[in-house]
C-alpha positions in Angstrom: -0.1 0.1 0.0 2.9 2.3 0.8 4.4 1.7 -2.5 1.1 2.2 -4.2 0.6 5.6 -2.7 4.2 6.7 -3.6 3.3 5.6 -7.2 0.2 7.8 -7.2 2.3 10.7 -6.0 4.8 10.0 -8.6 2.3 9.7 -11.4 0.6 12.9 -10.4 3.9 14.8 -10.3 4.8 13.4 -13.7 1.2 14.4 -15.1 1.9 17.9 -13.7 5.1 18.1 -15.7 3.5 16.8 -18.7 0.8 19.3 -18.4 3.1 22.1 -18.1 5.2 20.8 -21.2 2.0 20.6 -23.4 0.8 24.2 -22.2 4.3 25.8 -23.0 5.1 23.9 -26.0 1.6 25.0 -27.6 2.5 28.6 -26.4 5.9 28.7 -27.9 6.1 29.3 -31.8 9.2 28.2 -33.8 10.1 31.9 -34.3 10.3 32.3 -30.6 12.4 29.1 -30.3 14.7 30.4 -32.8 15.2 33.6 -30.9 15.8 31.7 -27.8 18.5 29.6 -29.6 20.1 33.1 -30.9 20.1 34.2 -27.2 22.1 31.1 -26.3 19.5 29.6 -24.2 20.2 26.1 -22.9 17.9 23.4 -24.8 16.9 25.9 -27.2 18.0 23.9 -30.0 16.0 21.0 -28.8 13.0 23.3 -28.5 13.6 24.4 -32.2 13.6 20.9 -33.4 10.2 20.2 -31.5 8.6 23.4 -33.0 9.4 22.3 -36.6 7.1 19.3 -36.1 5.2 20.0 -32.9 2.4 17.3 -33.8 4.9 14.4 -33.6 6.2 15.4 -30.3 2.7 16.5 -28.6 1.2 13.3 -29.7 3.8 11.4 -27.5 3.1 13.6 -24.7 -0.7 13.0 -25.0 -0.1 9.3 -25.0 2.0 9.7 -21.7 -0.6 11.8 -20.1 -3.2 9.2 -20.6 -0.9 6.5 -19.1 -0.3 8.8 -15.9 -3.8 9.9 -15.5 -5.2 6.3 -16.0 -2.5 4.8 -14.0 -3.0 7.0 -11.0 -6.8 6.5 -11.2 -6.4 2.7 -11.2 -4.0 2.8 -8.1 -6.3 5.0 -6.2 -9.3 2.7 -6.9 -7.1 -0.2 -5.6 -6.1 1.6 -2.5 -9.6 2.9 -1.9 -11.0 -0.7 -2.0 -8.6 -2.2 0.5 -8.8 0.6 2.9 -12.6 1.6 2.6 -14.5 -0.9 0.7 -16.9 -0.1 -2.3 -18.4 3.2 -0.7 -14.6 4.4 -0.3 -14.0 3.7 -4.1 -16.5 6.3 -5.2 -15.7 8.7 -2.6 -12.0 8.6 -3.0 -12.3 8.5 -6.8 -14.3 11.7 -6.9 -11.9 13.4 -4.4 -8.8 12.3 -6.5 -10.4 13.5 -9.7 -11.0 16.9 -7.9 -7.3 17.0 -6.7 -6.1 15.9 -10.1 -7.8 18.7 -12.0 -6.6 21.4 -9.4 -3.0 20.3 -9.5 -2.4 19.1 -13.0 -5.1 20.7 -15.1 -5.4 24.1 -13.4 -2.2 24.7 -11.6 0.2 23.2 -13.9 -1.2 24.3 -17.2 -1.5 27.8 -15.9 2.1 28.0 -14.7 3.1 26.6 -18.1 1.2 29.4 -19.9 2.6 32.2 -17.5 6.1 30.8 -17.9 6.0 29.3 -21.3 9.8 30.2 -22.2 11.3 28.8 -19.0 9.1 25.7 -18.8 9.5 25.0 -22.5 13.2 25.2 -22.3 13.4 23.2 -19.1 11.1 20.4 -20.4 12.3 20.1 -24.1 14.6 17.2 -23.4 11.8 15.3 -21.8 9.4 15.9 -24.5 12.1 14.9 -27.1 12.8 11.7 -25.0 9.1 10.7 -25.0 8.8 11.4 -28.8 11.7 8.7 -29.3 10.4 6.2 -26.8 6.7 6.2 -28.1 7.5 6.7 -31.9 6.3 3.4 -33.0 3.2 3.3 -30.7 2.1 6.8 -31.5 2.5 6.2 -35.3 0.5 2.8 -35.0 -2.1 4.4 -33.0 -2.8 7.3 -35.5 -2.6 4.9 -38.3 -5.6 3.0 -36.5 -7.3 6.5 -35.9 -6.9 7.1 -39.8 -8.7 3.9 -40.7 -11.5 4.6 -38.2 -12.0 8.3 -38.6 -14.0 9.2 -41.7 -12.7 11.9 -44.1 -9.0 13.0 -44.4 -7.9 11.4 -41.0 -5.3 12.3 -38.8 -2.5 13.1 -41.2 -0.5 15.6 -39.3 -1.8 15.2 -35.6 -3.3 18.2 -33.5 -3.5 21.4 -35.4 -5.3 24.8 -35.2 -7.5 25.5 -38.3 -7.9 28.7 -40.1 -11.3 29.3 -38.8 -10.1 28.8 -35.2 -7.6 31.5 -35.7 -10.1 33.9 -37.2 -12.1 33.4 -34.3 -9.3 34.0 -31.8 -8.7 37.2 -33.5 -12.3 38.3 -33.2 -12.3 37.3 -29.5 -8.9 38.9 -29.0 -10.4 42.4 -30.5 -13.5 42.1 -28.4 -11.4 41.6 -25.3 -9.2 44.6 -26.1 -6.1 42.3 -26.6 -5.6 43.4 -30.3 -6.6 46.5 -32.1 -9.2 46.4 -35.2 -6.4 47.1 -37.6 -4.4 44.1 -36.3 -7.6 41.9 -36.5 -8.4 43.0 -40.1 -4.7 42.3 -41.0 -4.9 38.7 -39.6 -8.2 38.2 -41.8 -6.4 39.7 -44.9 -3.7 37.5 -44.5 -5.8 34.3 -44.9 -7.8 35.9 -47.8 -4.5 36.7 -49.5 -3.6 33.1 -50.0 -6.9 32.6 -51.8 -6.8 35.5 -53.9 -6.2 35.3 -57.7 -4.3 37.8 -59.9 -7.3 38.5 -62.0 -9.2 39.8 -58.8 -6.4 42.6 -58.2 -5.4 43.4 -61.7 -5.7 46.5 -63.7 -8.0 45.4 -66.5 -6.7 45.8 -70.1 -9.2 48.8 -70.9 -7.9 50.6 -67.9 -4.2 50.3 -68.6 -2.0 53.3 -69.9 0.3 51.8 -72.5 2.8 53.5 -74.8 3.8 52.8 -78.3 7.4 51.6 -78.9 7.6 54.2 -81.9 6.9 57.1 -79.5 9.8 59.6 -79.0 11.4 60.1 -75.6 9.9 63.4 -75.1 6.2 62.1 -75.9 6.8 59.0 -73.4 7.8 61.5 -70.9 4.7 63.7 -71.2 2.5 60.5 -71.1 4.4 59.4 -67.9 4.0 62.9 -66.2 0.4 63.2 -67.1 -0.6 59.8 -65.7 1.9 59.9 -62.8 3.3 56.5 -63.5 6.8 55.2 -63.0 6.3 52.2 -65.1 4.5 52.0 -68.3 3.9 48.9 -70.6 5.3 49.3 -74.1 3.6 47.7 -77.0 4.3 47.3 -80.7 1.9 47.8 -83.6 -1.3 46.9 -81.5 -2.0 47.5 -77.6 -2.2 43.6 -77.0 1.3 43.1 -78.2 3.3 44.2 -75.1 7.0 44.3 -75.9 8.6 45.4 -72.6 8.1 48.0 -69.7 9.3 51.5 -69.8 10.9 52.8 -66.6 10.7 56.6 -66.6 14.0 56.9 -64.6 15.6 55.2 -67.8 14.7 58.4 -69.7 16.6 60.8 -67.6 20.0 60.3 -69.0 19.3 60.2 -72.6 17.2 63.3 -72.4 19.8 65.1 -70.8 22.3 63.8 -73.6 24.2 61.7 -71.3 23.6 58.5 -73.2 24.3 59.0 -77.1 23.4 55.2 -77.6 19.8 55.7 -77.0 17.9 56.9 -80.1 14.3 55.5 -79.6 11.9 54.3 -77.0 13.1 50.6 -78.1 16.5 51.3 -76.8 15.3 52.0 -73.1 12.6 49.6 -72.4 13.1 46.6 -70.3 11.7 42.8 -70.5 8.2 42.5 -69.3 7.2 39.8 -67.0 4.1 37.9 -67.8 1.9 35.8 -65.4 -1.3 34.1 -65.9 -4.6 35.5 -64.5 -5.3 32.4 -62.3 -2.0 32.9 -60.5 -2.4 33.1 -56.7 -1.1 36.7 -55.7 0.8 34.9 -52.7 2.9 33.1 -55.3 3.1 36.3 -57.4 4.7 38.1 -54.4 7.2 35.7 -54.0 8.1 35.8 -57.7 8.1 39.5 -57.8 10.6 39.4 -54.9 12.8 36.8 -56.4 12.9 38.7 -59.8 13.1 42.0 -58.4 10.1 43.6 -60.4 7.3 45.7 -59.5 5.0 45.2 -62.4 3.8 42.0 -64.2 1.6 41.8 -67.4 -1.4 39.5 -66.8 -2.5 37.1 -69.8 -5.6 35.1 -70.1 -6.0 31.5 -70.9 -5.7 32.4 -74.6 -2.3 34.3 -74.1 -3.9 37.8 -74.7 -3.4 40.6 -72.6 -5.9 40.7 -69.8 -4.3 43.6 -67.7 -1.5 44.4 -65.4 -0.8 44.0 -61.7 1.7 46.0 -59.7 3.6 45.1 -56.4 1.5 47.8 -54.6 -1.8 46.0 -55.9 -0.5 42.8 -54.2 0.6 44.5 -50.9 -2.9 46.4 -50.5 -4.6 43.1 -50.3 -2.8 42.6 -47.1 -2.5 46.1 -45.7 -5.3 47.9 -47.3 -5.4 50.9 -49.9 -1.9 52.5 -50.3 -2.2 56.3 -51.5 0.4 59.0 -51.7 0.4 62.7 -52.2 -0.1 62.3 -56.0 -2.8 59.9 -55.9 -6.3 61.1 -56.5 -8.8 59.3 -54.1 -11.9 58.2 -56.2 -15.0 57.0 -54.7 -16.3 53.9 -56.4 -19.6 54.2 -54.7 -21.5 57.5 -54.4 -24.9 58.0 -52.8 -27.4 59.5 -55.0 -30.4 59.6 -52.8 -32.1 57.2 -50.2 -31.0 53.6 -50.9 -29.5 54.6 -54.2 -25.8 54.8 -55.3 -24.0 55.5 -58.5 -21.4 52.8 -58.7 -18.2 52.2 -60.9 -18.8 49.0 -62.9 -15.3 47.8 -61.8 -16.1 48.0 -58.0 -15.7 44.7 -56.4 -18.7 42.9 -54.9 -17.3 42.7 -51.5 -16.4 46.4 -51.6 -20.1 47.1 -52.5 -21.3 44.8 -49.9 -19.3 46.4 -47.1 -20.3 50.0 -48.1 -24.0 49.5 -48.2 -24.4 46.5 -45.9 -25.7 44.2 -48.7 -25.3 40.5 -49.3 -24.8 40.3 -53.0 -23.2 36.9 -54.0 -20.1 36.4 -56.1 -19.6 34.0 -58.9 -16.6 32.4 -60.5 -17.4 34.0 -63.6 -17.3 37.5 -62.2 -16.6 39.5 -59.0 -17.5 43.1 -59.8 -20.9 45.1 -60.2 -20.3 45.4 -64.1 -19.6 41.6 -64.4 -22.7 40.9 -62.3 -24.8 43.0 -64.7 -23.3 41.9 -67.7 -23.7 38.3 -66.8 -27.4 38.8 -65.8 -28.1 40.7 -69.2 -26.5 38.1 -71.5 -26.0 40.6 -74.2 -24.1 43.5 -75.2 -25.0 46.1 -72.5 -26.5 49.4 -73.5 -27.6 52.4 -71.4 -30.8 52.0 -69.7 -30.7 48.3 -69.5 -32.0 46.9 -66.1 -31.1 44.0 -64.1 -32.8 42.9 -60.7 -30.8 40.7 -58.3 -30.6 40.0 -54.4 -33.1 42.8 -53.6 -31.5 45.5 -55.9 -32.1 47.1 -59.1 -29.2 47.7 -61.5 -29.6 50.2 -64.3 -26.8 50.5 -66.8 -25.9 54.2 -66.7 -22.8 54.7 -68.9 -21.2 52.4 -71.6 -17.8 52.7 -73.1 -17.2 50.7 -76.1 -19.5 47.9 -75.2 -18.1 48.0 -71.6 -20.2 49.1 -68.5 -18.8 52.1 -67.1 -21.2 53.2 -64.3 -24.4 51.6 -62.8 -27.2 53.1 -60.9 -28.2 50.7 -58.1 -31.3 51.1 -56.0 -32.5 49.0 -53.1 -35.7 47.1 -54.2 -38.2 47.4 -51.2 -40.6 45.4 -53.0 -38.2 42.5 -53.2 -37.5 42.9 -49.5 -41.1 42.6 -48.5 -41.6 39.5 -50.8 
């Protein structure tokens, strides 16, 4: 009986250490582990290896916790039976459960959270040792769980989903732990990974391009007029982009410092082409690798669909970026009660946020103009009307078969219906 009591105390202590290890490891990120290693902290290298694949190590901790918890409970039941009989089993089991909760679940985990760096460094060797000891049993049990669990199974062990992180951001904002801008930034980062280039590009009709036969002075005037530092250059027809003009490349030849430059063709740089279905996260990495700030977007047929700049990509994360030369243009202008004049290129999500609506998007279009054109199923003309999702959309202006502005009114009849 004495040895059984000692074993219960040892298992209780061991369970407390495991609880602290679990709490501290889940609170410590890989970046933090790398910082601790650079500071020369003891066991920081082991902690960094754990954070490279935390699921494999934490699964071993969870398995050991189950052994410690169930083993101590069985021993307590045996002691209670010998000392107090059947009634004692019930009372002592309830008491031990409460003690286990206070010491292991509450006190130990709280201490691990409050002192995550210190505890994680101290217990990193223990966690690494458990992972080596229980590597085969854990792998086998995860394999069994994958067979029994419908769906994708436990491929990587415990993880935090995107939706959970989004909810944590909302809760953190409501509790005052993070600012609204920080919360919006977290949401933007997740949306950034799913955004396609065609959703952020400047469409072909809105592009400012310059012909390769332009003189240096004419190209300079065009750049100054539009306020662009980079302009696509075409040959013969606007869809035949042959390069990109950097306005800074015009300074030396215009001042007579470079006699080798005679035409615009002598100063243009190679254009970088990307498909419209490319994800902006991949585009950002490619722009960083290639050291370019502009890409020409092409559609599935190889025709020019638009252009995208590094600023367009970054705005998907941090929001609108403007400088002292930008003219702030409102895409949505109120024109009375429940009525707005909307630029056709306005994204559906922007309209929804502005007027508190719930217009749906489609794979074929993601702008107000795209919604109207898709519903019309013909070449749009001024005065054409479309009704959808409780709104009336009247085509107001058309530029060369392309919708320019749309007058949108909320349809109260549709709402009542």
